[in-house]
C-alpha positions in Angstrom: 36.8 29.9 8.5 39.3 32.4 10.0 38.3 33.7 13.4 38.0 37.4 13.8 40.6 39.0 16.0 40.4 41.7 18.7 41.5 45.2 19.5 43.7 45.5 22.6 44.2 48.8 24.5 46.5 49.4 27.5 48.0 52.5 29.1 50.3 53.7 31.9 53.1 51.2 32.2 55.5 54.0 33.3 58.5 51.9 32.4 61.6 53.2 34.1 59.9 54.0 37.4 60.3 53.9 40.3 63.5 51.9 39.7 65.1 49.5 37.3 64.1 46.4 39.3 60.4 47.2 39.5 60.3 48.5 36.0 61.9 45.3 34.6 59.4 43.2 36.4 56.5 45.0 34.8 58.2 45.0 31.4 58.7 41.2 31.5 55.1 40.8 32.6 53.8 43.0 29.7 55.9 41.2 27.1 54.5 37.9 28.4 51.0 39.3 28.0 51.7 40.3 24.4 53.2 36.9 23.7 50.1 35.1 24.9 47.7 37.5 23.2 49.5 38.1 19.9 47.5 35.5 17.9 44.3 37.4 18.8 45.6 40.9 18.3 44.2 42.8 15.3 45.5 46.2 16.5 47.4 47.3 19.6 46.8 50.7 21.2 49.2 52.0 23.8 47.3 54.9 25.3 50.2 56.9 26.8 52.7 56.9 29.6 54.2 53.7 28.4 57.5 55.1 29.5 58.0 57.3 32.6 60.1 59.5 30.4 61.0 59.5 26.7 63.0 62.0 24.6 64.7 61.4 21.3 68.0 63.2 20.9 69.5 63.2 17.5 71.7 60.2 18.2 70.4 58.9 21.6 67.3 57.7 23.4 66.8 56.6 27.0 68.6 53.3 27.6 66.7 50.2 28.5 63.3 48.8 27.4 64.8 46.3 25.0 62.3 43.6 25.7 59.2 45.7 25.0 60.7 47.4 22.0 61.8 44.1 20.6 58.3 42.5 21.1 56.5 45.5 19.6 58.9 45.3 16.6 58.1 41.6 16.2 54.3 42.3 16.3 54.7 45.1 13.8 56.8 42.8 11.5 53.8 40.4 11.6 51.5 43.1 10.3 49.9 44.1 13.5 49.5 47.9 13.7 51.0 49.4 16.8 49.5 52.7 17.9 51.4 54.7 20.5 49.8 57.8 22.1 51.9 60.4 23.8 51.1 60.9 27.5 52.1 63.5 30.0 55.3 61.6 30.9 56.3 60.5 27.4 55.1 63.4 25.3 58.2 64.0 23.2 58.0 61.2 20.7 59.5 62.0 17.3 60.2 59.5 14.6 62.5 56.9 16.2 59.7 54.4 17.0 58.1 55.0 13.6 61.4 54.1 11.9 62.5 51.2 14.2 59.2 49.4 15.0 56.8 50.8 12.5 54.7 52.5 15.2 51.9 54.9 14.5 52.3 57.9 16.8 49.3 60.0 18.1 49.6 63.3 19.9 45.9 64.0 20.0 42.7 62.1 20.8 41.6 59.7 18.1 38.2 58.7 16.8 38.0 55.1 15.5 35.3 52.6 14.5 35.7 49.1 15.7 33.2 46.4 14.7 30.5 49.0 14.0 31.0 50.9 17.3 32.4 54.4 17.5 35.3 54.9 19.9 37.0 58.0 21.3 40.6 57.2 22.5 42.8 59.6 24.5 45.4 59.5 27.1 43.3 62.0 29.1 45.7 64.7 30.3 44.7 68.3 29.6 41.1 67.4 28.7 38.0 68.7 30.3 37.6 71.7 32.7 40.1 73.1 35.2 43.8 72.4 35.8 44.8 75.5 33.8 48.3 75.5 35.3 49.0 72.0 33.8 47.5 73.0 30.5 49.7 76.0 30.2 52.8 74.1 31.3 52.0 71.4 28.6 51.8 74.1 25.9 55.2 75.4 27.0 57.1 72.1 27.2 55.7 70.8 23.9 56.6 74.0 22.1 59.4 73.4 19.5 61.7 76.0 21.2 61.4 74.1 24.5 62.2 70.8 22.8 65.2 72.4 21.0 66.5 73.9 24.2 66.2 70.5 26.0 68.1 68.8 23.2 71.1 71.0 23.9 71.6 69.3 27.3 73.8 66.3 27.4 71.7 63.1 27.6 73.0 62.3 31.0 72.0 65.7 32.3 68.7 65.9 30.3 67.4 62.5 31.1 68.4 62.8 34.8 66.6 66.1 35.0 63.5 64.8 33.3 63.3 61.8 35.6 63.5 64.1 38.6 60.7 66.2 37.2 58.7 63.1 36.5 58.9 62.1 40.2 57.8 65.6 41.2 54.9 65.3 38.8 53.7 62.2 40.6 54.0 63.9 44.0 52.0 66.9 42.7 49.3 64.5 41.4 49.0 62.9 44.9 49.2 66.0 47.0 48.3 69.2 45.1 46.3 68.4 42.0 42.5 68.8 42.2 42.3 65.5 40.3 44.4 63.0 42.3 45.4 59.8 40.5 43.8 56.6 41.7 40.7 58.4 43.0 37.4 58.3 41.1 35.5 61.6 41.4 32.1 60.4 40.3 30.1 63.0 38.4 32.9 65.5 39.0 35.4 63.4 37.1 36.7 65.7 34.5 37.1 63.1 31.8 33.4 62.3 32.3 32.6 66.0 31.9 34.7 66.1 28.8 32.9 63.1 27.3 29.5 64.5 28.0 30.5 67.8 26.4 31.8 66.0 23.3 28.6 64.0 23.0 26.8 67.3 22.5 28.5 67.7 19.1 29.4 64.1 18.3 26.4 62.0 19.6 27.4 59.0 17.6 30.3 58.2 19.9 29.4 55.2 22.0 32.6 54.4 23.9 35.2 56.7 25.5 38.5 55.1 26.5 41.1 56.9 28.7 44.3 56.3 30.5 46.1 58.8 32.7 43.9 58.5 35.8 45.1 55.1 37.1 41.5 54.2 37.7 40.1 50.8 36.6 36.4 51.5 36.0 33.6 51.3 33.5 31.1 54.1 33.8 27.8 54.8 31.9 27.4 58.2 30.4 23.7 59.1 29.9 21.9 56.3 28.1 23.9 56.2 25.0 27.6 55.8 25.8 30.1 54.2 28.2 33.4 55.5 29.6 36.3 53.2 30.3 39.2 54.1 32.6 42.0 51.7 31.7 43.7 51.5 35.1 47.5 50.9 34.7 50.3 48.3 34.7 51.5 49.3 38.1 48.7 48.1 40.3 46.1 46.6 38.0 47.8 45.1 35.0 44.7 45.9 33.1 43.5 46.2 29.5 40.5 46.7 27.3 39.7 44.0 24.8 37.3 44.8 22.0 36.1 41.7 20.0 33.3 41.5 17.4 30.9 40.2 20.1 31.9 42.0 23.4 34.0 44.7 25.1 35.9 43.5 28.2 37.8 45.5 30.7 39.9 43.0 32.6 43.3 42.2 34.1 46.3 40.1 33.5 47.6 39.3 37.1 51.3 39.3 37.7 52.5 35.7 37.5 54.8 34.0 40.0 57.0 33.0 37.1 57.7 36.7 36.2 58.3 37.4 39.9 60.8 34.6 40.3 62.6 35.6 37.1 63.0 39.2 38.3 64.1 38.2 41.8 66.8 35.9 40.4 68.6 38.6 38.5 
């Protein structure tokens, strides 16, 4: 009898930030996690901000990330579907990861059924009430004209500029945004409000899964649904595992072996 496998969902690795050394440490750790879990992975969902910046020029992409891209390609070659959602830091995916690692790219929230349960999956940025400035900015920077104009910049200039903006975005999130990262807002949490509104028209959804907020939390919605905030791979090294018998939000602590490997470079 073949044992049933599980769905794995992670978000917010922000590879590339804040510097090469710290990013490489997290990248090695995540690859180790995938290596240990791969025999149990039925599908893998990467729910946005896997990279702190991503843009595909006609003949260039941001350098680095060879370990994670190689491992994802290996999993895909084994027949494991790899779903990658665009986040607010890596929102400019085109077809490179589709061609090279067989990824399935999602730019919008997704409804999926796993083991007879209905799930709503989203990175989380731009959903719910408020934050109209960000929503307007997102429409502008994802417009085809904006992407074309950015592609005219030399990659050294374009990627450098984007990384600077990415850092400014984190500062804005900490100091200006009404929805600061890493801080759970209870009933005022805009993704909870979004979930409750969605339940009005789609009451069969039983599980909502979000990244973006850098919060590790499971929260009930009314009596019929549960909301999962995935945390991140900066502070928590967390993931959601959906098996035929249970749903687990847990962590994969950073190992001493990865730390020693990184410090020896």
